[in-house]
N, C-alpha and C positions, 0 to 999 in steps of 0.2 A: 652018683656024681659022674660027671662027664668032663673031659678036657678037650679043648679045641685049640689047635696050634694055628697061629695067624702069622703071615709074613707080608710086609709091604716092600715093594721094589719098583724103582724107576727103571724101565727096560731100555731107555736110551734110543728111542725111535729106530732109525735105520743106520745109525752111525757106526763107524768101525767096520769090522768084518761081520756084518749082520747075520748071515746064515750060520757061520761058525759060532757066533756068540749065542744065538738062539739054541743051538744044540748043547752048548755048555750050560746055559741057563736051565734048560729042561733037565739035563743030567743032574745038576747040583740041587735043583728043587726036588727032584725025585728022591735023592738021598736024604733030604731033610724031612720028607713026608709031612708037609703041611696039610691042614684041612681046608684052609681058606687063604687065598693070595690076593692082596689088593695091588693093582698094577697102575702105573702111570706111564705116559709116553708110549702107548701101545701103537705101533706102526701098522697101518693098513694101506695097501695100494693094490687095487685090482689090476692096474696097468703093470705094476712090478711083480704081480703074483706073490704077494707077501701079506701075511696076516698073523701078527704076533700072538694074539689071544687064541686063535684057532689052532695054531701050531702047538702052543703050550698045552692047550686043553686036550688035543689029540695025544700028545706025547705023555701026558700025566694022567690020562683017563679021568678028566675033571669036567664038570659043567662050567659054562662061562657065559658072561654077558658083557657087552661092549657099548660104550657111548663114544661115537666119533667126535672129534674136535680139532681145532686149529688146522683147517684144511689149507694146503699150499703145495706148490711144486718143491720136491726135495731131490737132492742128488742121491741116487741109489744105484749101485753097481754100474757107475759111469754114465748113467742116464738121468735126466730130469723126469720125474714121474709125478703125476697127481697122487696126493696121499693125504691121510689124516693122522694125527697123533692124539689118541684119545685115552679114555679111562676104562679100566676093566676089572672084573672080579672073576676069579677062578675058585671053584669049590667042589669038594667031593660030595657035598650034599646039594639037594635041589635049591634053585634060586628063583625068586619071584618078587613081585611088588617093586618094580623098578621106578625110580624117580630121579630127577636131577634139577639143579638150579644153575643159572648163569651167574657168575660172580662179577663184581665190578671190573671194568676193563678200560684200557686206553688203546688208541689206534695202533701203537707200535707193538702191543701184546694183547690181543683180544681173544675171545672165545675160551676163557678159563671157566671151568665148571666144577661142580661136585656131583657125584653119582652114587646113588644108594640102591642096595638090593637086600632083600630079606633072605637069610640062610636058614633052612628048615632042618633042625637036628633030629636024629633018630628018636630021641627021648620025647619029642613033641615041643621042645623049647625052640624059640627063634632068636637069631642074632641079626640085628640090622647092621649092615656093614656099609660105611661111606668111604669112598676113595676120592681124593682131590689132588690138585697140583696148583699151587699158588704161583704168582708171577715171579720171574727171575729178575725183574727190574728193581733196582734198589733206589732209584732216583725219581720215582713217579709220584711224588707228593703224597706219600702215605697209602699208596694203592694196596700194598700187601696187607696192611692193617685193616683197610676197609674190606678186603676180601675175607680176612680172618673173621671179622665181625659178621659179615653176611653168611659165612659158613656156620658160625655159631647159631645164628638165627634159624638157618635151614635145619640143622640137626636137632635143635631144641623143639621144633614144632611137631615132631613125630614121637609121640609117647605111647604108641600102640604095642611096642615090643620092649620087654624088660631089659634086654641087653643091646647096647648100641656102641659099636666100635668105629672110630674115625681114624682113617689111615691116610698117609700120603706124603708127597714131597712138598713141604711147606716153604722151601727155600729160606728157612729161618731156623735158628737154633732154639733150644728150649727156654733160654733166658731172654729171647728177643721180645720187642714190643708186640709183634704180631702174635706170637704164641701165647704170651701173657694175656693179650686181649681175648684170644679165642678161649682160653681156659676160664677167664673171668666171666665171659658172657655165656658159656655153655655149662659151667660148673663141672667140667671134665677133669680127669686126672691123667697123668703121664703113665702109660702102662709099662714102659721100660723100667722106670724107677719102681713102680708097684710090684713088678715081677723080679726084683732084685738083680737087674742088669748091672754088669760091672762097669766101672769107670776107669779111665776115660773111654768113651765110645764115639765112633764117627762113621759116617756113611759116605763122605767125600774124602778122597785121598789122592795120591799121585799115580793111581793105577793107569790112567790114560793121559792126564793133562800135565803131569810132572810139576804140579803146582804145590804139592805138599800142604793141602788145605787142612786136612784132618779135622773136620767139623761134622756134626750130625745135623742134617736138615730133613731127614726122613723120620716121620713120627707115627706113633700109635697112641691114641687116646681113648678113654672110656667115659661115657656119660654115667651119671648115677642111676641106680636101680629105683623102681617106684617107691621103695621104702626110704630112700635117701642115702642108703649105703652104697658101696661100690663092689663090683665083682672082685674075686681074688685072682691074682695073676702069678705065674711062675715061669722060670726058665727064659727070661728075657735075654736077648743076645744079639750081637751083630753077626750076620750070616752072608753067604755069597761073597766072601771077602778073601777067597783063596783062588789063585789063578789055576787054570786047567793044566794038568800035568803034561799033556802032550803038546799043546800049542803055546802055553805060557800066557794065554789071554784070560782076562777077567770076563765074567758074564755081562757086565755093564760098567758104566763109569760111576755108578752108585753101588754101594753095598746095600744089602737088605737088613731090615730090622725085624726081629721075631719076638713074639710073646705067646704064652699059653693061658687062655682064660679057663677058669674052673667053674663049671656050671653045677650048682648044688641043688 
């Protein structure tokens, strides 16, 4: 039997005190000792000499893969710089078999994607890990639901790996039409619930926005095994939800969600 700890986290692009936040994020992730981290809003700018995934990979001694997306000029350290905000996977195990799909989009919010990588475990088993970030727009004529359905179609087409975990910022709660559509079309389960995560749980709060949202839009799901059953999960929790002792800053404007899959 083998256990694999997974975390999903939206790293919040270059906003806030980026350099300080990345140090806090690396420190807190190191303390959590995850095996796999699914990341969204991974900031990259050659002009700004910033690379979220590489920084975290170096700090945590992990392998990583990155899919650029949503290219634009962003204000970074008082300068407008060319940059991307993409998807990434960090892993203590080797990564391979990268694939992605473009999700439905509109002009005001385009280049949304889902990104998949295979994680090779020491026992010989593989986990297929998909990370994604659905639109923040709530008024775009069912766009997020169409993205969720396209995501379900994408993840359901790959049945070459027994374990398939789907993580990301869905910009939707577990009882939303979008998440319900994804679960129905992919036959996936919510790993937070399967791993006995406590309620209420939330990944958006007033850490930066002072909006007191307290909702969970960051999700971890699992597709069924080839035999129709589901993997076992344990120790689901909200993480990265404590400010840094010295600076008082949170690592991101999102908290992370974690679960541990039991490979039998």
